C-alpha positions in Angstrom: 0.0 0.2 0.1 1.3 3.2 -1.3 1.2 5.7 2.0 3.1 9.2 1.8 2.2 11.0 4.9 2.7 9.8 8.4 2.9 11.2 11.6 4.9 9.4 14.5 6.0 9.5 18.1 9.9 9.2 18.9 11.3 9.1 22.2 15.0 8.6 23.4 15.8 6.1 26.0 15.7 7.2 29.7 19.5 7.1 31.1 20.4 5.0 33.7 20.1 5.4 37.4 23.3 6.3 39.4 24.3 3.5 41.9 25.0 3.9 45.8 27.6 1.7 47.0 30.3 1.3 49.2 33.5 -1.1 49.0 33.3 -4.1 51.4 36.8 -5.6 51.7 38.4 -7.6 54.1 41.2 -5.3 54.3 39.4 -2.3 53.6 36.6 -2.1 56.4 35.9 1.9 55.6 36.2 1.3 51.9 34.9 4.2 49.9 31.9 4.8 47.8 32.1 2.5 44.5 28.6 3.5 43.2 28.8 3.3 39.2 27.2 5.9 36.8 24.2 4.9 34.9 24.6 4.4 31.1 23.5 6.9 28.5 19.8 6.4 27.0 19.9 5.5 23.7 19.1 7.7 20.4 16.6 7.8 17.7 17.9 8.1 14.1 16.4 8.6 11.0 18.3 7.4 8.0 17.6 7.3 4.2 17.1 3.8 2.2 15.7 2.7 -1.1 14.7 -0.5 0.6 11.3 1.5 1.1 9.3 3.3 -1.4 6.3 3.9 0.7 5.6 5.1 4.4 3.0 2.2 5.0 5.3 0.9 7.9 5.0 3.5 10.3 1.3 3.8 9.7 1.0 0.6 11.2 3.5 1.4 14.3 3.4 5.1 14.8 5.5 4.9 18.4 8.8 4.1 18.3 11.5 4.6 22.0 15.2 3.8 22.2 16.2 1.4 24.6 17.1 2.2 28.1 20.6 2.7 29.7 21.2 0.2 32.3 21.9 1.4 35.8 25.6 1.7 37.5 26.6 -0.9 39.7 29.0 -1.1 42.8 32.8 -1.4 42.1 32.4 1.4 39.8 31.1 -0.2 37.2 29.3 1.9 34.6 25.7 1.2 33.4 25.7 0.1 29.6 24.4 2.5 26.9 21.1 1.9 25.4 21.0 0.6 21.8 20.3 3.9 19.3 17.1 3.2 17.4 17.5 3.8 13.6 14.5 4.3 11.7 14.4 3.8 8.0 12.7 6.2 5.5 12.3 6.4 1.6 14.3 8.4 0.1 12.6 11.8 -0.6 11.4 11.9 2.6 10.5 15.7 4.3 10.3 15.5 8.3 8.8 18.2 10.1 8.4 18.8 13.7 4.6 18.8 14.0 4.4 20.9 17.2 6.2 23.9 15.6 5.1 23.5 12.1 8.3 23.3 10.7 11.0 21.7 8.5 13.9 20.0 10.4 15.3 18.4 7.3 15.0 16.5 4.0 16.6 13.3 3.2 17.2 12.9 -0.3 20.2 10.5 -0.5 20.8 6.8 0.2 22.4 6.8 3.6 21.3 10.4 4.9 20.9 10.4 8.5 19.8 12.6 11.3 19.5 12.6 14.9 15.4 13.2 15.7 15.7 12.3 19.4 18.6 12.1 21.7 18.8 9.8 24.7 18.7 10.6 28.4 22.1 11.3 30.1 22.8 8.6 32.7 22.9 9.7 36.2 25.8 9.9 38.1 27.0 7.2 41.0 27.9 8.0 44.5 31.2 7.8 43.8 31.5 10.9 41.2 30.4 12.8 44.2 33.1 12.2 46.8 35.1 15.1 48.1 37.1 16.3 50.7 34.1 17.5 52.8 31.9 14.4 52.4 33.7 11.4 52.1 30.9 8.9 52.0 28.2 10.3 50.1 24.8 8.7 50.3 23.4 9.7 47.3 23.3 9.4 43.6 21.5 10.9 40.1 18.6 9.3 38.4 18.9 9.0 34.8 17.6 11.7 32.7 14.5 11.2 30.2 15.3 11.2 26.3 14.3 13.8 24.1 10.6 13.3 23.4 9.3 14.5 19.6 6.2 14.2 17.5 7.0 14.6 13.9 5.3 14.3 10.5 7.1 12.2 7.8 5.8 13.5 4.1 7.3 11.4 0.8 7.9 13.5 -2.3 9.0 11.0 -5.1 12.4 12.0 -6.4 12.2 11.3 -10.1 14.3 12.8 -13.3 10.8 12.7 -15.1 7.5 13.4 -14.2 4.7 12.5 -16.6 1.7 14.5 -15.9 -1.6 15.4 -17.8 -5.4 14.9 -17.3 -6.9 11.6 -16.7 -6.9 9.1 -19.7 -3.8 11.4 -21.3 -2.1 8.0 -21.8 0.3 8.4 -18.9 0.5 5.0 -17.4 0.4 3.3 -21.1 3.4 5.6 -21.8 4.8 4.4 -18.7 4.6 0.8 -19.4 6.0 1.5 -22.9 9.3 3.6 -21.9 10.0 1.3 -19.0 9.6 -1.8 -17.4 6.8 -0.5 -14.9 3.4 -2.0 -15.0 0.6 0.8 -13.7 -2.8 -0.1 -13.5 -4.3 1.0 -17.3 -7.9 1.4 -18.0 -10.6 3.7 -20.3 -12.0 5.6 -17.2 -10.9 8.5 -14.7 -8.3 8.0 -11.9 -7.3 4.8 -13.0 -3.8 5.5 -11.3 -4.3 6.2 -7.5 -0.5 5.9 -6.7 2.6 7.9 -8.2 4.3 4.7 -10.6 7.9 4.9 -11.0 9.9 3.2 -13.9 13.4 3.3 -15.0 14.1 4.0 -18.7 17.1 2.4 -20.1 18.7 4.2 -23.6 21.4 2.2 -23.3 23.9 0.8 -20.9 25.3 4.1 -19.7 22.1 6.3 -20.1 19.2 5.6 -17.7 16.9 7.7 -15.6 13.9 7.4 -13.6 10.5 8.2 -14.9 7.4 8.7 -12.9 3.7 8.9 -13.5 2.0 11.4 -11.5 -1.8 10.5 -11.1 -4.2 12.5 -13.3 -4.8 16.3 -12.7 -8.2 18.2 -13.2 -9.4 21.6 -12.7 -9.1 22.9 -9.2 -6.9 20.0 -8.0 -4.7 22.7 -6.2 -8.0 23.0 -3.8 -8.2 19.0 -3.2 -10.8 18.2 -5.8 -10.4 14.9 -7.7 -7.0 13.5 -6.4 -6.1 16.8 -5.6 -2.9 18.1 -3.8 -2.3 14.7 -2.5 -0.1 14.2 -5.7 0.9 17.6 -6.9 3.7 17.8 -4.5 5.2 14.8 -6.2 6.2 17.0 -9.0 8.2 19.7 -7.0 10.9 17.2 -6.9 10.9 16.1 -10.7 13.7 17.8 -13.0 11.7 17.6 -16.2 7.9 17.8 -16.7 6.5 15.7 -19.4 2.9 17.2 -20.4 0.6 14.7 -22.0 -2.1 15.9 -23.7 -5.0 13.5 -25.8 -4.7 14.5 -29.3 -8.6 14.0 -29.4 -9.1 16.3 -27.1 -11.7 19.0 -28.7 -9.8 22.2 -27.4 -6.2 21.3 -26.8 -5.0 24.6 -25.8 -7.9 24.8 -23.2 -6.7 21.4 -21.9 -2.9 22.8 -21.9 -3.9 25.8 -20.1 -6.0 24.0 -17.9 -3.1 22.0 -16.3 -0.5 24.8 -16.4 -2.9 26.6 -14.0 -3.1 24.1 -11.9 0.8 23.8 -11.5 0.9 28.0 -11.1 -1.7 27.8 -8.4 0.0 25.3 -6.3 3.2 26.6 -6.7 4.4 28.9 -9.3 8.2 27.7 -9.1 6.9 24.3 -11.0 6.3 26.5 -14.2 9.8 27.0 -14.3 10.6 23.5 -14.5 12.1 22.1 -17.7 9.1 21.2 -19.6 8.1 19.1 -22.6 4.5 19.1 -24.0 3.9 15.8 -25.9 0.6 15.2 -27.9 -0.3 11.7 -27.7 -2.7 9.0 -29.7 -1.7 10.5 -32.7 -2.6 6.9 -34.3 -6.3 7.9 -34.2 -5.5 10.5 -37.0 -6.3 13.9 -35.4 -7.0 16.6 -37.5 -3.7 18.4 -39.1 -4.7 21.8 -38.7 -5.9 21.3 -35.4 -2.2 19.8 -34.3 -0.4 22.4 -36.3 -2.4 25.4 -34.9 -1.8 23.4 -31.3 1.9 23.1 -31.7 2.5 26.5 -32.7 0.5 27.8 -29.6 3.5 25.4 -27.8 6.4 27.0 -29.1 4.9 30.4 -28.9 5.3 29.6 -24.9 8.9 28.9 -25.8 8.2 25.3 -24.5 9.3 21.8 -26.7 6.9 20.2 -28.4 6.3 16.5 -29.8 4.2 13.7 -31.0 3.8 10.3 -29.7 1.7 7.2 -30.3 2.4 4.6 -27.4 0.2 2.1 -29.5 2.5 2.1 -32.5 5.8 3.2 -31.1 6.0 6.1 -33.1 8.2 9.0 -31.7 8.8 6.9 -28.7 12.5 6.5 -29.0 12.6 10.1 -30.2 10.9 11.2 -27.0 13.3 9.2 -24.7 16.2 10.7 -25.8 14.6 14.2 -26.0 13.8 13.6 -22.3 17.5 12.3 -21.9 19.0 15.6 -23.4 16.5 18.2 -21.0 17.7 16.0 -18.0 21.3 16.6 -18.7 21.2 20.3 -20.5 22.5 23.0 -18.3 
């Protein structure tokens, strides 16, 4: 199950208590204090990994606490430190402090790691309090509580190319053709309810990641249809591949509708590299309509291409276009 948001509660382990003890050896009837310090509690870390592509495991288990530190013992034995807890999150996770409503960090690369809740410090044993004025202290410290924090995890997909467009524009079909991904494909809106990822391989040295972003509709930025649930995934795409069904009655209006949703969500999305792709040209759309639309797109200084995922027309050229756009400065 694809889950891209989760709220979890994390807590560092409590520090171990210090010990009150005195030496009781045969030849030292008045042995001094020998209570050891408690061990520090374990800390909680978040670590990015490619092993996960969903936050589902946090929805199921929202509470996480590191191990407590062990108590100190006599003969100046310090308690063992509690084990750290490392929580693995998908690459592309954004971490928010829910109480302060601010971003703590973004984990964007394999192995990125952050301390999220520090373990409590272990208490000092009575041996630590010995002084000229107090040769036999009979007290010790208790361990400190670990840090506690409620965080929100939000997964934003990292992809070189994001395939966007209205429902039934042919996004799933295109992704299945250019990659080995197998998204659901059917002739009705909102077939795709989660983003799908696939790897496009041009040759042994040229590969890139492509993501299908579920269908956008008018007022998606207000939550209509699939709404902002998936608009946020577009933020992390280097190139946007905007698909438009050539069978649409008004191609220009179709384009402007999606462009407006991007603008309303975040104007910066319109500054991304974009390629407008007219799909289903095997259905023989009217030449004049296609030409007028192509001229309109070029006047907006955007790149334009035509394909048929059914016949394969324009597919290889499209893949090379996208590769060049990803790598151009």
